[in-house]
TORZA-110277 format. One line per field, with one value per residue: residue number from 0; residue in one letter; z, x, y of N, C-alpha, C in turn. Coordinates in Angstrom, 1 decimal, padded with zeros to 4 digits, always signed. Layout:
# TORZA-110277
num	c(NUM / ...)
residu	c(A / ...)
n_up	c(Z / ...)
n_east	c(X / ...)
n_north	c(Y / ...)
ca_up	c(Z / ...)
ca_east	c(X / ...)
ca_north	c(Y / ...)
c_up	c(Z / ...)
c_east	c(X / ...)
c_north	c(Y / ...)
***
This chain:
# TORZA-110277
num	c(0 / 1 / 2 / 3 / 4 / 5 / 6 / 7 / 8 / 9 / 10 / 11 / 12 / 13 / 14 / 15 / 16 / 17 / 18 / 19 / 20 / 21 / 22 / 23 / 24 / 25 / 26 / 27 / 28 / 29 / 30 / 31 / 32 / 33 / 34 / 35 / 36 / 37 / 38 / 39 / 40 / 41 / 42 / 43 / 44 / 45 / 46 / 47 / 48 / 49 / 50 / 51 / 52 / 53 / 54 / 55 / 56 / 57 / 58 / 59 / 60 / 61 / 62 / 63 / 64 / 65 / 66 / 67 / 68 / 69 / 70 / 71 / 72 / 73 / 74 / 75 / 76 / 77 / 78 / 79 / 80 / 81 / 82 / 83 / 84 / 85 / 86 / 87 / 88 / 89 / 90)
residu	c(X / X / X / X / X / X / X / X / X / X / X / X / X / X / X / X / X / X / X / X / X / X / X / X / X / X / X / X / X / X / X / X / X / X / X / X / X / X / X / X / X / X / X / X / X / X / X / X / X / X / X / X / X / X / X / X / X / X / X / X / X / X / X / X / X / X / X / X / X / X / X / X / X / X / X / X / X / X / X / X / X / X / X / X / X / X / X / X / X / X / X)
n_up	c(+016.1 / +014.8 / +015.4 / +015.8 / +013.8 / +014.8 / +014.1 / +013.6 / +013.2 / +011.8 / +011.9 / +009.9 / +009.3 / +006.5 / +005.4 / +004.9 / +008.0 / +008.0 / +006.6 / +006.1 / +006.7 / +008.7 / +010.7 / +013.3 / +014.5 / +016.8 / +015.7 / +015.2 / +015.3 / +013.6 / +015.6 / +016.8 / +016.8 / +017.7 / +015.9 / +013.9 / +011.5 / +008.8 / +009.4 / +011.8 / +013.5 / +013.0 / +014.8 / +016.9 / +017.4 / +017.6 / +020.3 / +022.0 / +021.2 / +022.6 / +025.5 / +026.1 / +025.9 / +027.5 / +029.8 / +030.1 / +030.4 / +031.1 / +029.9 / +027.2 / +025.6 / +023.0 / +022.1 / +019.5 / +019.1 / +016.7 / +015.8 / +013.1 / +012.3 / +010.5 / +008.5 / +004.8 / +003.9 / +005.6 / +007.4 / +006.6 / +006.8 / +007.6 / +007.4 / +009.7 / +010.5 / +012.6 / +015.3 / +018.4 / +017.5 / +017.5 / +016.4 / +012.8 / +012.2 / +010.2 / +010.5)
n_east	c(-015.2 / -014.3 / -015.0 / -013.4 / -012.9 / -012.3 / -011.0 / -010.7 / -007.5 / -005.7 / -002.6 / -000.6 / +001.8 / +003.7 / +006.0 / +007.9 / +008.6 / +011.3 / +012.7 / +015.5 / +014.9 / +013.5 / +015.3 / +015.8 / +013.8 / +010.8 / +008.1 / +004.7 / +001.8 / -001.5 / -001.8 / -004.1 / -005.3 / -006.5 / -007.1 / -006.9 / -006.1 / -003.8 / -001.2 / -001.4 / -002.2 / +000.4 / +001.8 / +000.8 / +001.1 / +003.6 / +003.9 / +002.2 / +004.3 / +006.7 / +006.1 / +005.1 / +008.1 / +009.3 / +008.2 / +008.7 / +011.6 / +014.7 / +016.1 / +018.4 / +021.3 / +021.9 / +019.7 / +017.0 / +014.9 / +012.8 / +010.1 / +009.6 / +006.5 / +005.9 / +006.8 / +006.3 / +007.3 / +007.3 / +005.0 / +001.5 / -001.1 / -004.3 / -007.7 / -010.3 / -013.0 / -014.9 / -013.9 / -014.9 / -017.1 / -019.0 / -017.2 / -016.8 / -018.0 / -018.9 / -019.4)
n_north	c(+036.4 / +033.2 / +030.0 / +027.1 / +024.1 / +020.8 / +018.2 / +014.0 / +012.4 / +010.0 / +008.4 / +006.1 / +004.0 / +003.8 / +002.7 / -000.3 / -002.1 / -002.9 / -001.2 / +001.1 / +004.0 / +004.4 / +004.7 / +003.4 / +004.3 / +004.4 / +002.3 / +003.6 / +002.5 / +003.0 / +005.7 / +008.2 / +011.3 / +014.8 / +017.4 / +020.6 / +020.6 / +018.7 / +019.5 / +020.4 / +018.2 / +016.6 / +018.1 / +017.5 / +015.0 / +014.8 / +015.9 / +014.3 / +011.9 / +013.0 / +013.9 / +011.1 / +009.7 / +011.3 / +010.6 / +007.8 / +007.3 / +008.5 / +011.5 / +011.3 / +012.9 / +011.8 / +011.0 / +010.5 / +013.3 / +013.1 / +011.6 / +011.3 / +012.1 / +013.7 / +012.8 / +012.0 / +009.6 / +007.9 / +007.9 / +008.1 / +010.2 / +010.4 / +012.2 / +011.2 / +011.7 / +013.6 / +015.5 / +014.4 / +013.1 / +010.2 / +006.9 / +006.6 / +008.6 / +011.6 / +014.1)
ca_up	c(+016.0 / +014.3 / +016.2 / +015.0 / +013.8 / +015.0 / +013.5 / +014.0 / +012.2 / +012.0 / +011.6 / +009.4 / +008.7 / +005.0 / +004.9 / +006.0 / +009.6 / +008.1 / +005.9 / +006.6 / +006.7 / +010.3 / +011.5 / +014.5 / +015.3 / +016.8 / +014.8 / +015.9 / +014.2 / +014.4 / +016.7 / +016.5 / +017.2 / +017.1 / +015.4 / +013.0 / +009.9 / +009.1 / +010.1 / +013.5 / +013.7 / +013.0 / +015.8 / +018.1 / +017.2 / +018.4 / +021.5 / +022.4 / +021.5 / +023.4 / +026.6 / +026.4 / +025.6 / +028.8 / +031.0 / +030.1 / +030.5 / +031.4 / +028.6 / +026.7 / +024.8 / +021.7 / +022.0 / +018.7 / +019.3 / +015.7 / +015.6 / +012.1 / +011.8 / +009.3 / +007.1 / +003.8 / +003.3 / +007.2 / +007.5 / +005.9 / +007.7 / +007.6 / +008.3 / +010.0 / +011.3 / +013.3 / +016.7 / +019.3 / +016.7 / +016.9 / +015.3 / +011.7 / +012.1 / +009.2 / +010.9)
ca_east	c(-014.0 / -014.7 / -015.0 / -012.0 / -013.7 / -011.3 / -010.9 / -009.8 / -006.6 / -004.9 / -001.1 / -000.6 / +003.2 / +003.5 / +007.3 / +008.3 / +009.5 / +012.8 / +013.0 / +016.3 / +014.6 / +013.2 / +016.8 / +015.9 / +012.6 / +009.7 / +007.0 / +003.3 / +000.6 / -003.1 / -002.0 / -005.1 / -005.2 / -007.7 / -006.6 / -008.1 / -005.5 / -003.1 / +000.0 / -001.4 / -002.2 / +001.7 / +002.3 / +000.1 / +001.7 / +004.9 / +003.5 / +002.5 / +005.2 / +007.5 / +005.6 / +005.5 / +009.4 / +009.8 / +007.5 / +009.4 / +013.2 / +015.8 / +016.9 / +020.1 / +021.6 / +022.2 / +018.4 / +016.5 / +013.4 / +012.1 / +009.6 / +009.2 / +005.0 / +005.9 / +007.7 / +005.4 / +007.8 / +007.1 / +003.7 / +000.4 / -002.3 / -006.1 / -008.8 / -011.2 / -014.0 / -015.0 / -013.6 / -016.3 / -018.2 / -019.1 / -016.5 / -017.3 / -019.1 / -018.4 / -019.8)
ca_north	c(+035.1 / +031.9 / +028.5 / +026.3 / +022.9 / +019.6 / +016.7 / +013.1 / +012.5 / +008.8 / +008.0 / +004.9 / +003.7 / +003.2 / +002.3 / -001.4 / -002.3 / -003.1 / +000.0 / +001.7 / +005.3 / +004.5 / +004.9 / +003.0 / +005.1 / +003.6 / +002.8 / +003.9 / +002.3 / +003.5 / +006.8 / +009.3 / +012.9 / +015.7 / +018.8 / +021.6 / +020.3 / +017.8 / +020.0 / +020.5 / +016.7 / +016.1 / +018.7 / +016.8 / +013.7 / +015.0 / +016.5 / +013.0 / +011.0 / +013.6 / +013.4 / +009.8 / +009.5 / +011.8 / +009.3 / +006.5 / +007.2 / +009.8 / +011.9 / +010.9 / +013.9 / +011.3 / +010.4 / +011.1 / +013.2 / +013.3 / +010.3 / +010.9 / +012.1 / +014.9 / +012.5 / +011.1 / +008.2 / +006.9 / +007.8 / +008.5 / +011.1 / +010.7 / +012.5 / +009.9 / +012.2 / +014.8 / +015.2 / +014.2 / +012.3 / +008.7 / +006.4 / +006.6 / +010.3 / +012.6 / +015.5)
c_up	c(+015.9 / +015.1 / +014.9 / +015.0 / +014.2 / +014.4 / +013.7 / +012.7 / +012.8 / +011.4 / +011.2 / +009.0 / +007.4 / +004.6 / +005.8 / +006.9 / +009.2 / +007.0 / +006.6 / +007.1 / +008.3 / +011.2 / +012.9 / +015.5 / +015.7 / +015.9 / +015.4 / +014.7 / +014.8 / +015.2 / +015.7 / +017.6 / +016.9 / +016.7 / +014.2 / +011.6 / +010.3 / +009.9 / +011.6 / +014.0 / +013.7 / +014.5 / +017.4 / +018.3 / +018.3 / +019.7 / +022.4 / +022.7 / +022.4 / +024.9 / +026.8 / +026.8 / +027.1 / +030.0 / +031.6 / +030.2 / +030.6 / +030.0 / +028.4 / +025.8 / +023.3 / +021.4 / +020.8 / +019.1 / +018.3 / +015.4 / +014.0 / +011.7 / +010.5 / +008.2 / +006.3 / +003.8 / +004.8 / +007.5 / +006.7 / +007.0 / +006.7 / +008.2 / +008.6 / +010.3 / +011.9 / +014.7 / +017.7 / +018.8 / +017.0 / +016.0 / +013.9 / +011.0 / +011.4 / +009.5 / +009.8)
c_east	c(-014.7 / -014.2 / -013.9 / -012.7 / -012.4 / -012.0 / -010.3 / -008.8 / -005.9 / -003.7 / -001.1 / +000.8 / +002.9 / +005.1 / +007.2 / +009.2 / +011.1 / +013.3 / +014.1 / +015.8 / +014.0 / +014.0 / +016.4 / +014.7 / +011.8 / +008.6 / +005.6 / +002.3 / -000.9 / -003.1 / -002.8 / -005.0 / -006.5 / -007.0 / -007.7 / -007.3 / -004.6 / -001.7 / -000.2 / -001.6 / -000.5 / +002.0 / +002.1 / +000.4 / +003.0 / +004.9 / +003.5 / +003.3 / +006.4 / +007.4 / +005.6 / +007.1 / +009.9 / +009.4 / +008.2 / +010.8 / +013.7 / +016.5 / +018.1 / +020.4 / +021.8 / +020.6 / +017.8 / +015.1 / +012.5 / +011.7 / +009.0 / +007.5 / +005.3 / +006.7 / +006.7 / +005.9 / +007.8 / +005.9 / +002.3 / -000.6 / -003.3 / -007.0 / -009.9 / -012.7 / -013.8 / -014.5 / -014.8 / -017.3 / -018.4 / -017.8 / -016.9 / -017.7 / -018.2 / -018.4 / -020.1)
c_north	c(+033.5 / +030.8 / +027.7 / +024.8 / +021.7 / +018.7 / +015.6 / +012.7 / +010.7 / +008.9 / +006.8 / +004.9 / +003.4 / +002.6 / +001.0 / -001.4 / -002.4 / -001.8 / +001.0 / +003.5 / +005.3 / +004.9 / +004.5 / +003.5 / +004.2 / +003.7 / +002.9 / +003.4 / +002.5 / +005.0 / +007.6 / +010.4 / +013.5 / +016.8 / +019.5 / +021.1 / +019.4 / +018.2 / +020.2 / +019.1 / +016.3 / +016.9 / +018.0 / +015.5 / +013.7 / +015.1 / +015.3 / +012.4 / +012.0 / +013.5 / +011.9 / +009.0 / +010.0 / +011.1 / +008.1 / +006.1 / +008.5 / +009.9 / +011.8 / +012.2 / +013.3 / +010.8 / +011.1 / +011.4 / +013.6 / +011.7 / +010.1 / +011.1 / +013.0 / +014.2 / +011.6 / +009.5 / +007.4 / +007.0 / +008.6 / +009.1 / +010.8 / +011.1 / +011.5 / +010.4 / +013.3 / +014.8 / +015.5 / +013.3 / +010.6 / +008.4 / +006.4 / +007.5 / +011.2 / +014.0 / +016.4)
***
């Protein structure tokens, strides 16, 4: 079995705050997660969003539960280092 290497990923908004593509979504600037790949980072960011959403308010059926982390028109995903390394560490 191979050890899975985790990296740190940062989500940076690329659409202007007034871009209609946001469709009323909250804009998360600088969210960082640890994951093995960019795709896994998107899933982790979605998980964090859903947890914070559930903790902050009661669920409403009309509520949008897609924060848009998987949309390249909204966010850029950058690998910024190895998980557990000091800031700026490339590992």
